[in-house]
N, C-alpha and C positions, 0 to 999 in steps of 0.2 A: 776473501781468500787471505791465507797467511803471507806476510810481507816473505819478500825470499831472501834478508839479513835482519841480524838485530839494529833498530834502530836507534840510536841517540833523543834523546829527549828535543832536542833542536828541531834535529831532520822530522823527528815526527808533527812537532808544530809546523816546520813548512810543508809536508806534506799535507797536515790539515787545512791549513791555509791556500794551498792551492787547489783542494777538492772544495775549499766552500767557497773559491772563486769563481770556479768550473757552475756548479750546482747555482750559485746567483744568478752569472748567463743564462743557465736553464730556466730559472724564477721569471726572468724578463720575458723570455718566449711565454711563458705559463700567462704573464700580467697580458701582457700583450694580443695573446690570446681571450681575454678576460672573462668574460661569465660567457660566451658565448657556446662552448661545448654544453654547458648544460641546459643554456636555455634551447637548444638545436632539442637535444634529447627530450625536456618537457615540451617543446612546441610538437615534436613528434607524436609522443604520448598524447597529448590531447586534441591531437586531430584523429588517432585511431579509434579517441572515444568518442569524439564527436561523429567521424565516420560510421560507429554501430549506434548510436544514437538516431543518426540518419537513414541508416537500414529500420531500426526499428517503428519509426515513423513512417516510413515507405508501404510496409507493411502492415500495419493498423491503418492507414489510408487506404489500401490495397482489401481491408475485410471490410471498412464501409462501405468502399465503391460495390460492395459486392453483396454484402445487404443488401443497399439501395436498390439493385438488381432485380434481387431475389423477392424484396418485397413488392416492385412494380411487375415480375411476371406474376405475383400470388393477385394482387387484384387485376391484373387484367383476365385471369383464370378466375376471380369471382364474379369478373361483371358480363362473361361469359353465362356461368353458373346463372345469374343472374337470369341472364334473355331467357335462358332452354328454359326454368322455375317459370318466371312469366308466359313461355310459351304451354308450359303443358296444364297450367292455370286454365287456360281458353278449350283446354277439354277435360278436362275433371269431369267427372260425375256426380260429385255429393259434396258438400263443405264441408268432411274430414278431412278429405284428397285437398282440398286449394286452399284448407291451413295448415297442414302442412307443410304444401310449398312455400304459403307466405311466410310460416318460421323458417325454410332453408333460406328466403332471401332475405329477411332480415338480417338472421347471423351471417350469410354474405356480405352484407352493408356493412355491419357490425365491425366485420374482417377488412373492410376498404379504408371504414375511417379510424381503425386500427394502424392498416397500414400507410393510408398518406400521412398518420402523425410521426410513425416510426422515420418514415422518408422524411418528414421534414424536421424533426431532429439528428437523424443522421447528415442530412444536408448541412445542418449548423456546423457539425461536428466536422465535416468534411472538410470546409471552408475554415475553419480554426486550422486544424490540420494540416492544411494546405498552405496556409500564412506560417504556424511553426517551422513545415518543410523549410519554407522561401529563406526564412530570416534566417536559422542555423544555416543551410546553401550559403546565406551570404556569407554568416560570422564564418564558415569552413574555408571560404575564400580568402577571404580577411588571413587566417590564420597559415593558409599554405602559403599566398605570397610573403607572407614574415618571413615562413621557412626558408623557402627560395631564397628572399633576400639572405638571411644569417648563415648559410648552409655555403652562399657566394662569399660571405667574406671569409666566413673562417675557411674555405679551400682558399681563398689566397692569402692568407695569414699563414698555413700550412706549407702553400706552397714555395713562400719565401721565407720559411723559418726547417721545415722539413731538412734538407741539408744540416744546416748549421747544428740542429738540434742532434742530427743522429754522428756529426764529429764530435759533440759536445759530450752525448754517451758513450761515446769511443774510449775520451779522454778520462772519463766520471772509471769507467772501466778500469785505465792504464793507473790513475792514479791510487785507486782502493790498494791497489796487491803491494804499493808503499806502505800501507799501515798494518800496523797489528791486528787482530780480528778484536779484539778488547777495546781498542783504542775507535774503530772505525763503525763498533757497536753503538759508544758512547756519543758518538760524533753523530748519528742517525739520531738516537734518542733523544738526542738536544732539539737536535733540525727538526724533529716533528712534533717538535712540543709548541712553535711560533709558524706566524701564520709566514713570515713572513721570511721562514727557513736560515734565517742568521743562528749559525751554532758556530761558529768560530768569530771571535770580534777583534780586533784592535784596540788601544787607551788612546784614545785621543782627548787633548784636553785637562788631564788628568781625569777622565770620566771613560765608564766601558761603553764601548761603542753600539752595546745592544739595546741594555736599557737606560744609560746616558747616569747611571749611578757613579759617588765620586768613586774613586778607587784608590784606596789610601798608598801613601809617598813609597813603606815599606812594603805593599804589595807591589807598586809599579818596580821597584828595584829588583825583586822575584823577577818581575814578569820579564825584565831584560837580560837577567841571564841566561833565561832559557833553560834553565835546570831543573825544572818540575813543571806538569801541565796546572796551571792556573785558572779555578774557577771563579765568574763573580762570584759572590757569595750572596746578592738580588736577583739575580736572572739565569745564574747558573751556566751560561756560554762559558766557551773555554775563550781566554785571553791571550792575544799573542804582543809582541814586543815590533815594533820597527822593522829591526834587523830582519825576522824571519818576512816579514811581509815583502822586503825589497829583493830578498835571495830567491 
């Protein structure tokens, strides 16, 4: 937003320093939250993934149980068929009929053997799948407990700081009104270049307050005059004098 009046360079520097102090306080709150917002988001995504995996595992387990049940039903039907064929053998009139019934009995016995083998394999798979589900459920419970703990901690910090942060954001908007657009854009560009968000720093002990590189005496003299916006030749931050800081 454009400044309400044309500012002198010193007034612009004062406004920049004021804005930087406000942002530094906001950054302190962000630091207080630390990695919690990202950790909460990552845990929520991880839990969603684990729940999807759990649902898939449970579906697979049900499929195995259905297969076992179907195999048992088929075995029971085969045993009933064998009894029926054995009874029919007692009433046959020739060897051809007897041999045909014998073949049916043998085929059903083979079906029973195959079914029992498949049941053993499915039972082993069921036990393994159940153990996987049990381990996954335990891991999911741990993740959920961790998420609840981190959410509680983050909510506490937000509750303690949200009022202050809201007030600081209002101050940011107010401070921005005192800056020309090109100056403000430069400030935000520099601020976005550094993790600590410092775009405006003072000269302390003959050094840049941002990168700690030595500031030449002639440049320090220019900074004191506050007639131009001086940029650190090493890190690109805006350098200000104590007179600006104390204003």
